[in-house]
C-alpha positions, 0 to 999 in steps of 0.5 A: 517547548514544541516548535511550529515545525514539530507541530506540523510534523505531528499533524502530518504523521497522525491526522487525516485532514479533509478540505472544507471544499473537496471539489474545489481542492480537486479543481485546484490540483487539476483534477476535473470533477465530471459528475457528482453522486449524492448520498444520504450524508455525503457525495462522491465526486467522479473524475478520471484517475490521476494515477491511471497512466502510471499504474496501467500504462493507459489513460483513464478514459472514463470516470473510474476515480471517486473522492468522498466529500465527507471523509476525503477517501479516494479510490479508483475502481479500475487500477485500485489507486486509493488512500487518504486525501492527503495522499492524493495531494502528495502524489498529485502535487509532488509534496512531502507530507508536511507540505501537503498538510499545509496546502490543505490547511490553507484552503480550509480544513473541514475535519482533522480526524473523525473517529467514526471515519476511522472505524468505518474505513480502518476496522469493521464496525464489529471488531474482528477477533482471531476467531474470525479466521477459524473457517480457514486452514493452513495451505495444503501442499499442492497450493504451496507448491504452485507458488513456491511457498513453504508451510513454515513461511505461511505460518510465520506470515499468518497465511491461511487457505479457504478450502471451499473456495480454494483461495489464499487468506492474507491477514491485514493487521494493525501495524502497531498492535497486530490486531486483526483488521481483516484480510485479503482473499486471493484466488485465480483471477480473483481478489477482494478485501474483507471488510470492504473499504479497509485501508491497506495503505495504513499498514504493511503485510509482514512480520510487524515485530521484525527489525534488521539492517535490510528490508525488502518491499514487494507489491504482493503479499504472496511474494513476501511469503515467497521471499521468506520461503527462500530465506530472505528475511525482512520481506514486506508487501504494500498490497500494490504498486502505490506505497503510502507515506504511512507504509514508508514510515513503518518501513523506515522504522524497521531497517536502515537499507531498503531493497525496492522490489516492486513489479518490473512494469510501468506502475512498479517502476514509476512508484519505485523511482518516486519512492527513491526520490522522496525517501533517499534524502530522508536518510533511508538507503535504497537499492533496486531489486535486480531484474536485469536478464530475468524475464519476470514481472515480479519475484513470484514469477522467478525461479528460486535461483533467479529470485535469490540472484535478483535479491543478492544483486540488488543495486543502487540506481547509479550502478545500473539500470533495468 
């Protein structure tokens, strides 16, 4: 027989609860709605981003943050903090997944799962196939050299190149089936996700079939490819400093030890410490990438020797600080 706790665990893992009163729930979390923008079938509640200070080192002085009244999806157009409403409850109130689910349920759930929402925000309305990538080609040698990547690593991660726009094409896939959901285009001072609104927080960038003893979690997809180019196996990227509950569940299913290699800046360090506090008690051994003595923000900025040293010297938090 399934226990009540098991039921909550299942709901927390797979469902997307949306409060009946999104604005009221935001208020109860201490997020002040500054403006409401009404649309045809929903409203957007604008507020100051609650994660802005941690992600950028500066408070959000204008309403860059919005939450959709129908889907519960939130997004900061400035620092790119985004996800499901339950992710917002977790982060703002410091709850575990089950506690966040129960908090929303106590205030009235409008919707648990809406298939239309899933199609609109997780996959394009017209399903993409591998043929959608036919316009792109393997990265040329100059592009590989500029990032310290190998052609083999790019092929292993499915990384392609847009020859017309000179941009990297980084596939975003279903973490269970490998089905193409879309991609991220990245160029000099430019990046965008296609299709717009795709939720990267529901997947990881990396080899979804990989499983081993030690995995490495980075922010940037290209940094994961760089790690593989250096012979470091099990490198994944979260598409940013914010790492969702779903992404951590995917990581935990693939390894017994995780090296947290998020960027060595305010946002990365805050996220790293939050992940350690939340997931170490759940049985996932965690180390920190060793940035000590290395004047770089991330693995992609390091020399080959420094990157290998930072990974080999990954340490438990109590062994040192950086």
